[in-house]
C-alpha positions as CSV (number, residue, x, y, z in Angstrom):
1,X,-13.4,-28.3,1.8
2,X,-10.2,-25.9,1.4
3,X,-9.5,-23.9,4.4
4,X,-9.3,-20.9,2.5
5,X,-12.6,-21.0,0.6
6,X,-14.7,-17.7,0.7
7,X,-18.3,-17.8,0.8
8,X,-20.5,-17.3,-2.7
9,X,-20.5,-13.6,-3.3
10,X,-23.8,-12.1,-2.8
11,X,-24.6,-10.5,-6.2
12,X,-27.0,-7.9,-4.9
13,X,-24.6,-6.6,-2.6
14,X,-23.8,-2.7,-2.5
15,X,-21.3,-1.7,-5.4
16,X,-18.1,-0.2,-4.0
17,X,-16.5,2.9,-6.3
18,X,-13.2,4.8,-6.1
19,X,-13.7,8.2,-6.3
20,X,-10.6,9.8,-4.8
21,X,-6.9,9.3,-5.1
22,X,-4.2,10.7,-2.9
23,X,-0.4,9.6,-2.0
24,X,3.0,10.5,-0.9
25,X,6.2,8.5,-2.0
26,X,9.7,8.7,-3.2
27,X,9.0,9.7,-6.5
28,X,6.4,12.5,-5.1
29,X,4.4,14.4,-2.9
30,X,1.0,13.4,-4.9
31,X,-0.6,11.4,-7.2
32,X,0.2,13.1,-10.5
33,X,3.9,13.6,-10.0
34,X,4.1,9.9,-8.4
35,X,2.6,8.1,-11.6
36,X,4.1,10.1,-13.8
37,X,7.4,9.6,-12.4
38,X,6.9,6.2,-12.4
39,X,6.1,5.6,-16.0
40,X,9.1,7.7,-16.7
41,X,11.1,4.6,-15.3
42,X,12.2,7.4,-12.5
43,X,14.0,5.9,-9.3
44,X,13.0,6.7,-5.5
45,X,16.2,5.2,-4.0
46,X,19.3,6.4,-3.0
47,X,22.0,6.2,-0.8
48,X,21.3,7.5,3.1
49,X,23.5,7.1,6.2
50,X,21.5,5.4,8.8
51,X,24.0,5.3,11.3
52,X,23.5,5.9,15.0
53,X,24.5,9.5,15.6
54,X,28.1,9.4,16.7
55,X,29.0,5.9,15.6
56,X,30.1,4.5,12.4
57,X,28.3,5.6,9.0
58,X,26.0,2.9,7.9
59,X,25.1,3.5,4.3
60,X,22.0,1.8,2.9
61,X,20.0,2.1,-0.3
62,X,16.7,3.7,0.7
63,X,13.6,5.5,-0.6
64,X,12.8,8.8,1.3
65,X,9.8,10.7,0.7
66,X,10.2,13.2,-2.4
67,X,8.3,16.1,-0.6
68,X,8.7,16.5,3.7
69,X,5.6,16.6,4.8
70,X,6.2,19.0,7.1
71,X,6.9,21.4,4.2
72,X,2.9,20.9,3.6
73,X,1.4,20.7,6.7
74,X,1.1,23.7,9.2
75,X,4.1,23.7,12.0
76,X,1.2,23.2,14.7
77,X,0.1,20.0,12.9
78,X,3.9,18.7,12.4
79,X,4.4,19.3,15.9
80,X,1.0,17.1,17.0
81,X,1.4,14.3,14.5
82,X,4.2,11.4,14.1
83,X,5.7,10.9,10.7
84,X,3.4,8.4,9.9
85,X,0.2,10.3,10.5
86,X,2.0,13.5,8.5
87,X,1.8,11.2,5.6
88,X,-1.6,9.9,6.0
89,X,-2.8,13.9,6.0
90,X,-1.2,14.6,3.2
91,X,-2.5,11.4,1.2
92,X,-6.1,11.8,2.7
93,X,-6.1,16.0,2.0
94,X,-5.2,14.6,-1.9
95,X,-7.9,11.9,-2.3
96,X,-10.6,14.1,-0.6
97,X,-9.7,16.9,-3.3
98,X,-9.8,14.2,-5.9
99,X,-13.2,13.5,-4.7
100,X,-14.5,16.2,-4.6
101,X,-15.0,16.1,-1.3
102,X,-14.6,18.7,1.4
103,X,-12.2,18.7,4.8
104,X,-14.1,19.0,7.8
105,X,-17.9,17.4,9.4
106,X,-19.8,18.8,6.3
107,X,-20.5,15.5,5.2
108,X,-21.5,13.9,8.0
109,X,-23.6,17.0,8.5
110,X,-25.3,16.6,5.0
111,X,-26.3,12.6,6.8
112,X,-23.5,11.1,5.3
113,X,-22.1,8.3,7.1
114,X,-18.4,8.8,7.1
115,X,-15.4,5.9,7.8
116,X,-11.9,6.0,8.2
117,X,-9.9,3.4,8.1
118,X,-5.9,3.7,7.6
119,X,-3.5,0.4,8.7
120,X,0.3,1.1,9.8
121,X,2.9,-1.7,10.2
122,X,5.8,0.2,12.5
123,X,2.9,2.9,13.4
124,X,4.1,5.5,15.7
125,X,7.8,4.1,16.2
126,X,9.8,6.9,15.4
127,X,7.8,8.7,18.1
128,X,8.5,6.1,20.3
129,X,12.2,6.1,20.1
130,X,12.2,10.1,20.4
131,X,10.5,10.1,23.2
132,X,12.6,7.6,25.1
133,X,15.7,9.3,23.8
134,X,14.1,12.3,25.8
135,X,13.6,10.4,28.7
136,X,17.1,9.0,29.0
137,X,18.5,12.6,28.4
138,X,16.6,14.7,30.7
139,X,14.2,12.9,32.8
140,X,10.5,12.5,32.8
141,X,9.7,15.9,32.6
142,X,11.3,16.0,28.9
143,X,8.8,13.5,27.5
144,X,5.7,15.0,25.8
145,X,2.3,15.7,27.1
146,X,1.7,14.1,23.2
147,X,3.5,11.3,23.6
148,X,1.3,8.6,24.3
149,X,-1.2,9.7,21.5
150,X,1.3,10.2,18.9
151,X,3.3,6.5,19.9
152,X,-0.6,4.6,19.4
153,X,-0.7,2.7,15.9
154,X,-4.2,4.3,15.7
155,X,-2.8,7.9,15.7
156,X,-3.0,8.2,11.7
157,X,-6.0,7.1,11.5
158,X,-7.4,9.2,14.3
159,X,-6.0,12.0,12.3
160,X,-7.9,11.5,9.2
161,X,-10.8,10.8,11.3
162,X,-10.4,14.4,12.4
163,X,-9.6,15.7,9.1
164,X,-13.2,14.3,7.9
165,X,-15.3,13.8,10.8
166,X,-15.5,10.4,10.8
167,X,-18.4,9.4,13.4
168,X,-19.2,6.1,12.0
169,X,-16.0,4.6,13.1
170,X,-12.2,4.9,12.7
171,X,-10.6,1.9,12.1
172,X,-7.0,0.5,12.1
173,X,-5.7,-2.8,10.6
174,X,-2.2,-3.8,11.2
175,X,-0.8,-6.6,9.6
176,X,2.4,-5.7,8.6
177,X,3.2,-5.2,5.1
178,X,-0.3,-6.1,4.2
179,X,-2.0,-3.4,6.3
180,X,-2.9,-0.8,3.9
181,X,-4.4,-3.1,1.4
182,X,-6.5,-4.7,4.3
183,X,-7.9,-1.2,4.9
184,X,-9.2,-1.1,1.5
185,X,-10.5,-4.2,1.9
186,X,-12.3,-3.6,5.0
187,X,-13.4,-0.4,3.2
188,X,-15.4,-3.0,0.8
189,X,-16.8,-4.6,3.6
190,X,-18.4,-1.0,5.1
191,X,-19.7,-0.1,2.0
192,X,-21.1,-3.5,1.1
193,X,-23.0,-3.9,4.4
194,X,-24.4,-1.0,4.4
195,X,-22.5,0.5,7.3
196,X,-21.0,3.5,5.5
197,X,-21.1,5.6,2.6
198,X,-17.8,7.1,2.4
199,X,-14.8,4.8,3.6
200,X,-11.8,7.2,3.1
201,X,-8.8,3.7,3.4
202,X,-5.4,3.2,2.7
203,X,-1.8,3.0,5.0
204,X,0.6,5.2,5.9
205,X,4.4,4.3,7.3
206,X,7.9,6.0,7.9
207,X,9.8,3.7,9.6
208,X,13.5,5.3,8.1
209,X,15.1,4.8,11.1
210,X,18.7,2.8,12.8
211,X,17.1,0.5,14.4
212,X,14.6,-0.7,11.7
213,X,17.8,-1.1,8.9
214,X,19.8,-2.8,11.7
215,X,16.5,-5.3,12.1
216,X,16.1,-6.1,8.8
217,X,19.9,-6.2,7.9
218,X,19.8,-8.7,10.4
219,X,17.1,-10.8,8.6
220,X,19.4,-10.6,5.7
221,X,16.2,-9.0,4.0
222,X,17.9,-5.7,2.8
223,X,19.7,-5.0,-0.4
224,X,23.3,-4.9,-0.1
225,X,23.4,-2.6,-3.5
226,X,24.6,0.5,-1.3
227,X,27.0,1.4,-3.9
228,X,24.4,1.4,-6.8
229,X,21.1,2.3,-5.0
230,X,19.7,3.0,-8.7
231,X,19.5,-1.1,-8.9
232,X,19.1,-1.8,-5.4
233,X,15.5,-2.8,-5.8
234,X,15.0,-5.6,-8.5
235,X,11.7,-7.6,-8.3
236,X,11.6,-10.7,-10.1
237,X,15.0,-10.2,-11.2
238,X,17.4,-13.4,-11.4
239,X,19.9,-11.2,-9.5
240,X,17.7,-9.7,-6.8
241,X,19.0,-9.9,-3.1
242,X,16.7,-7.8,-0.8
243,X,14.4,-4.9,-0.7
244,X,14.6,-1.6,-0.5
245,X,13.1,0.8,2.7
246,X,10.8,3.4,1.6
247,X,7.9,5.4,3.0
248,X,4.7,7.4,2.4
249,X,0.9,6.8,2.1
250,X,-1.6,6.2,-0.1
251,X,-5.0,6.7,0.0
252,X,-8.1,5.8,-1.5
253,X,-11.6,7.6,-1.4
254,X,-14.2,4.3,-1.4
255,X,-18.1,5.2,-1.5
256,X,-21.2,3.3,-2.8
257,X,-22.0,3.4,-6.3
258,X,-25.6,5.0,-5.0
259,X,-23.8,7.6,-3.1
260,X,-21.3,8.8,-5.6
261,X,-24.0,9.5,-8.3
262,X,-26.3,11.0,-6.3
263,X,-23.3,13.9,-5.9
264,X,-22.4,13.7,-9.4
265,X,-18.7,12.5,-8.2
266,X,-16.3,11.2,-11.0
267,X,-15.2,7.3,-10.7
268,X,-12.0,6.0,-11.5
269,X,-13.0,2.4,-11.2
270,X,-14.6,0.0,-9.4
271,X,-13.3,-2.2,-5.9
272,X,-14.7,-5.3,-6.9
273,X,-13.7,-8.2,-4.4
274,X,-10.7,-8.9,-2.3
275,X,-9.2,-12.0,-0.2
276,X,-7.8,-12.1,2.9
277,X,-5.9,-14.9,4.0
278,X,-3.0,-16.4,6.4
279,X,-0.3,-18.9,5.9
280,X,-0.2,-20.2,9.5
281,X,3.3,-21.1,8.1
282,X,6.1,-18.8,10.0
283,X,6.5,-15.6,11.4
284,X,8.7,-14.0,8.7
285,X,8.9,-16.4,5.5
286,X,5.8,-17.3,3.0
287,X,4.3,-20.4,3.3
288,X,6.0,-22.9,0.4
289,X,4.5,-22.6,-3.4
290,X,3.1,-19.3,-1.7
291,X,-0.1,-21.2,-1.1
292,X,-1.8,-19.0,0.8
293,X,-1.4,-15.7,-1.2
294,X,-2.6,-18.0,-4.2
295,X,-5.8,-18.4,-2.0
296,X,-6.5,-14.8,-1.5
297,X,-6.0,-13.9,-4.7
298,X,-8.3,-16.7,-5.6
299,X,-11.0,-15.6,-3.1
300,X,-10.6,-12.4,-4.3
301,X,-11.7,-13.3,-7.9
302,X,-14.3,-14.9,-6.6
303,X,-15.4,-12.2,-4.4
304,X,-15.5,-10.1,-7.6
305,X,-17.2,-12.8,-9.8
306,X,-14.4,-12.6,-11.9
307,X,-12.5,-15.5,-14.2
308,X,-8.4,-15.6,-14.2
309,X,-8.8,-14.5,-17.8
310,X,-10.8,-11.5,-17.1
311,X,-7.7,-9.8,-15.5
312,X,-5.4,-8.5,-17.5
313,X,-3.1,-6.8,-15.0
314,X,-1.7,-7.8,-11.4
315,X,0.2,-5.0,-9.4
316,X,2.6,-7.5,-7.4
317,X,3.8,-7.1,-3.9
318,X,7.7,-8.3,-5.2
319,X,9.4,-6.9,-2.7
320,X,12.8,-7.7,-4.0
321,X,14.0,-10.9,-2.1
322,X,15.2,-14.1,-3.3
323,X,12.4,-16.6,-1.7
324,X,9.7,-13.9,-1.4
325,X,9.3,-13.2,-5.1
326,X,9.7,-16.9,-6.0
327,X,6.7,-17.7,-3.9
328,X,4.6,-14.9,-5.1
329,X,5.1,-16.4,-8.6
330,X,4.3,-19.2,-7.8
331,X,1.3,-18.0,-6.2
332,X,0.1,-16.4,-9.3
333,X,0.7,-19.5,-11.4
334,X,-1.6,-21.5,-9.1
335,X,-4.4,-18.8,-8.9
336,X,-4.5,-17.5,-12.7
337,X,-3.4,-20.9,-14.1
338,X,-3.2,-20.6,-18.6
339,X,-4.5,-17.5,-18.0
340,X,-1.3,-16.0,-16.6
341,X,0.3,-15.6,-19.8
342,X,-2.1,-12.7,-20.8
343,X,-1.2,-10.8,-17.5
344,X,0.8,-7.8,-17.6
345,X,2.8,-7.9,-13.6
346,X,4.0,-4.9,-12.6
347,X,6.5,-4.2,-9.5
348,X,6.4,-0.7,-8.3
349,X,8.7,-1.3,-5.5
350,X,11.4,-1.0,-8.0
351,X,11.1,2.7,-8.1
352,X,9.4,3.4,-4.5
353,X,11.0,0.9,-2.3
354,X,9.1,-1.2,0.3
355,X,7.0,1.2,2.4
356,X,5.7,-1.4,4.6
357,X,2.2,-0.7,5.7
358,X,1.7,1.6,3.4
359,X,2.9,-0.2,0.4
360,X,-0.7,-2.0,-0.3
361,X,-2.1,1.6,-0.1
362,X,-0.1,2.9,-2.8
363,X,-0.1,-0.3,-5.0
364,X,-4.0,0.0,-4.7
365,X,-3.9,3.4,-6.0
366,X,-1.3,2.4,-8.8
367,X,-3.6,0.0,-9.8
368,X,-6.6,2.2,-10.2
369,X,-4.3,4.4,-12.1
370,X,-3.7,1.6,-14.3
371,X,-6.8,0.8,-14.7
372,X,-8.1,4.0,-15.7
373,X,-5.0,5.1,-18.3
374,X,-5.1,1.6,-19.1
375,X,-1.1,1.1,-18.9
376,X,1.3,-1.2,-16.6
377,X,3.9,0.6,-15.1
378,X,7.7,-0.5,-15.5
379,X,9.8,-2.4,-13.2
380,X,12.2,-0.1,-13.5
381,X,15.4,-2.1,-12.5
382,X,14.5,-5.2,-14.3
383,X,17.2,-6.8,-16.4
384,X,17.1,-10.3,-16.8
385,X,13.6,-12.2,-15.2
386,X,14.2,-15.2,-13.0
387,X,13.9,-18.0,-14.9
388,X,12.3,-19.9,-12.0
389,X,9.8,-16.7,-12.1
390,X,7.5,-17.1,-15.4
391,X,5.8,-14.0,-15.5
392,X,5.0,-11.4,-18.1
393,X,6.5,-8.8,-15.6
394,X,6.9,-5.3,-17.5
395,X,10.6,-4.3,-18.0
396,X,11.6,-0.8,-18.3
397,X,9.2,0.8,-20.2
398,X,5.3,0.7,-19.5
399,X,3.2,-1.3,-21.9
400,X,-0.8,-0.6,-22.9
401,X,-3.5,-2.6,-21.5
402,X,-6.5,-3.7,-24.0
403,X,-9.4,-1.9,-24.6
404,X,-12.9,-3.1,-23.5
405,X,-13.8,-4.7,-20.1
406,X,-10.7,-4.8,-17.8
407,X,-10.0,-6.2,-14.3
408,X,-6.6,-6.1,-12.3
409,X,-5.4,-7.2,-9.1
410,X,-3.5,-6.5,-6.2
411,X,-1.3,-8.3,-4.4
412,X,0.2,-7.8,-0.8
413,X,2.0,-9.6,1.6
414,X,3.2,-9.4,5.2
415,X,5.3,-10.8,8.2
416,X,3.1,-13.3,10.0
417,X,1.8,-14.8,7.1
418,X,-0.5,-11.9,6.5
419,X,-1.8,-12.3,2.6
420,X,-4.4,-9.9,0.7
421,X,-5.8,-9.5,-2.8
422,X,-7.9,-6.7,-4.2
423,X,-9.7,-6.7,-7.0
424,X,-10.7,-3.7,-9.7
425,X,-12.5,-3.3,-12.7
426,X,-12.8,-0.3,-14.5
427,X,-15.7,1.6,-14.3
428,X,-17.6,1.6,-17.9
């Protein structure tokens, strides 16, 4: 038996639906602005100096958030939160509004079981570094009394939990760049297992700091096209040379179909399956041939009760690294076989950059939108698909998806060998 083989799905499990969407990215401070800019082929990447103050300039292509969360939240909330938690709160508030749900404990008071799952990669790194700077500059008395809570990886999830009054659980998956997707997978299981009626799930990240850029640069993982940021992030392109760092958050409201129907909620789509595997190969390199990713996709399809031919869209992890993109393409060929010829593959990191722990959640949101609008978003910087990739990568213009029943898969891959695949299907 394959070490990745999933148990047979129970078709009588509670159905999970997506009723709310929220995100803040390099293209916009909410879902409508981000989605519109993504379809129009806009680019959120720019040249930014992330050198150490007082040192030589270090110019990198990067994708900072289009809207500073400090301009949206109250000054008190901003002062109490790491930037990653600020992003999570902005996206969560939008997702709740979109779902027609109130902030605060009113849902709980009506008897609903509410859970939060918000993943991170780096977590409160900016706060850790800032508090350490204060310590070195002025001693222990300069350190904030709020330093410890904002440093912890669960800080964004905890803040969202306070926002919604989540008393049935608050969770923080930490699986590098697959964290946000794993949180959505956890939401699916919580709904199916009957442990929650509503799960506010996603990921957040704020890691644009000289230390992070220096570390990834030393790994030779970053694009070196600082003089041409518009072309720096080129997933699946023959000339790709590394990824571009970004920041932001993506949040989905996932409910049981019964709970959503009882309150007359609009349903964006169904969350039908998830697959989680690990390569157990290398701390920073994918397994040769993308075997772990392929197994995660196959597990998600099996979990969803889908055949490869049912899927017409894949939102790929596709960071724009030479090795990573190739391994993911090989994984998709393994998982889909000949059915891959009819699958439109999009790579939004061309416009959004790589938001690490938030990436899987942001791209889960874009996958839901692709299903709802029957439109596969463009890979805006694509010039020439790497011949070794052999995928139907959506180029510089959006592509229409077919009518009728429609399913899509979103893939996420993280350092440490993490692989997560999410399967979605249209609502009707």
